N, C-alpha and C positions, 0 to 999 in steps of 0.2 A: 647380040647381047642377051636376048630372050632364049637363045639356044641352050644356055647353061641351066636356065630355070624351067625349061620345058617339062621335065619329069614332075617337078613339084607342082607346076601349074596344072598339069593333066590330072594329078591326084586331087588337087583342090577342086577342079571343075567336076570331076566324077563325084566327089563328096557332095558338092552343092546340088548337083542334079539328082543324085540318089536320095538326098535328104528332102529337098524342096518339093519334088514332084509327088512323092507319097504324102507329105504333110499337107499339101494343097488339096489333093484328092480326099484325104481323111477329113479335112475341114469342110470342104464343099459338099461331098457326097454323104458323109456319115454324120458329122456333128450338126451341120445345118438341117439335115433331115429330122433330127430329134429336137430341134430348137422349139421350146415352148411345150414339149410333150413330156417333160420330166427328165429324169436322169437316163442317159443312153444305156442300152443293154450291156455293153462291155463293162462300163463303170459299175453297174449294178452287180455284175458277176464278180468283179474284183472286190467290191464291198461285201458281198455275201461270203466270199472266201476269208476275208478279214474277220467277219463275224464268227465264222467257224473256228478260226484260230483263237479268238478271244474267248469263245465258249469253252474250248478245249483247255484254256489256261485258267478257267474258273470265273470268267466274267461273262455270264449269259448275255448274248447279243442277238440283235436282229436289225434289219434295215427298215426305216419308216419313210415312205414316200412323202414328198412335199408337193401336193397337187398344184399345178400351175408354175412350178419352179423347176429349174434344171439341177436339182439336188435331191439327195435323200439323207436323212439323219440316221446316225448310229444310236440305237437304244441299247445301252450297255449297263447291266446291273441296275436297271430302273432309272438311269440318267441319260441325258443327251449330251455327251461330251463333245461331239464334232459332227460334221456333215461331210458327205462325199459329193464332190463335183467332178466333172469330166477330167480336169487337170490332174486329179489324184490317180488316174488309171495308169500313168507312166507310159502311155503310147508314144508321146513325143520323145521321151528319153530312150525308149526302145528303137525308134526310128533313127535317132541321132547315133546310137551305138551301131546299128546295122549299116548305116551310111558310111561310117568310118571304116568298118570292116570291109565292106564291098569296094571302097575306094582303093584298097590294097588287095584287089581280087587275086586269089590263088586257086582257082578251080573249085572242084566239088567240096573241098575242105572249108571253103569260105561259107558255103551254105550250112554245113554242119556246125561250124563254130558260131555263126550268127544265130542259128536256130537254138542251139544249147544256151548261148548267151542271153537270148530273149527269154527263154524259160527261167534261167537263173534270175534275171532282172524282175520278172513277174513274181517269183517267189519272194525275193527281197522286198519288193514293193508291198506285197500282202503283209509280210511281217512288219514292215515299216508302219503301215496304217494301223495294224493291231497294236504295235508298241506305242504309237502316238496316242491312241485312245486310252490305253492303260495308264500311260504317263499323265494324261489330262485328268483321269479319275483319281489317281493316287497322289499326284504332286501337281496340282493346278498352277502352282507358282512358276513352274518350268514350262508352261504351255508355249509361250512365245519362242523361247530358246529351242525347245524341242521341235516345234513346227517349222521355224525359220532357218535353223542352223543344223542341229544334230541329225534329225531324220533325213533331210535332204542330202546331208553328207554321206549317209549310208548308201542311198541309191546312186548318187553321182560318183562316190568312191568306188562302188562296184563297177560302174562303167569304166572308170579310169584303169582299174586293175585289169579288167578284161581287155581293154585296148593295149595295155602294156604286154600282156600275155600274147595277144594276137601279133603284135609287131615283133616281139623278141623271139617267139618260138615258131611262128608260122610265116608271116609276111616277109621278113628279112632273113629267114633261115638260110636260103641258098646264097644270098648276097654276102653273108659273113664268111663264107668258106673260100 
């Protein structure tokens, strides 16, 4: 009975192992190391890039640390529209994306596609954060919808599009012929 499902189960097990092991390592070795020390360096880097985009778009921005808390505030055009926390850095989304791609491993092109996809997701995330801060400043009445629905749809939508491209043009290319 399980013989028919073996390929699917193997892909599922590979996906789970490839996702869970890096997530656990990330949480235990990286995030826990910075617990209580302020915002972690990678999240600060993402936040500073978002500030650069906001400044470029005419919204002078900088990060302001919150001593004793694992967060930093965005100071945008003299206001504090939002704060950056570890979850905003999209590492978990990037790991989820990469795990799916590697579950359908196709040699060296897997590494290339995953690497380029992670770079694209990082850029989309920086733009997402900048867009959210500008939305909060310009249209605060849309803060909840922007934060909870619209801007997450951007990052997760990018993941889904990349997955479709990976499956359609790379992972199943030889099987379709």
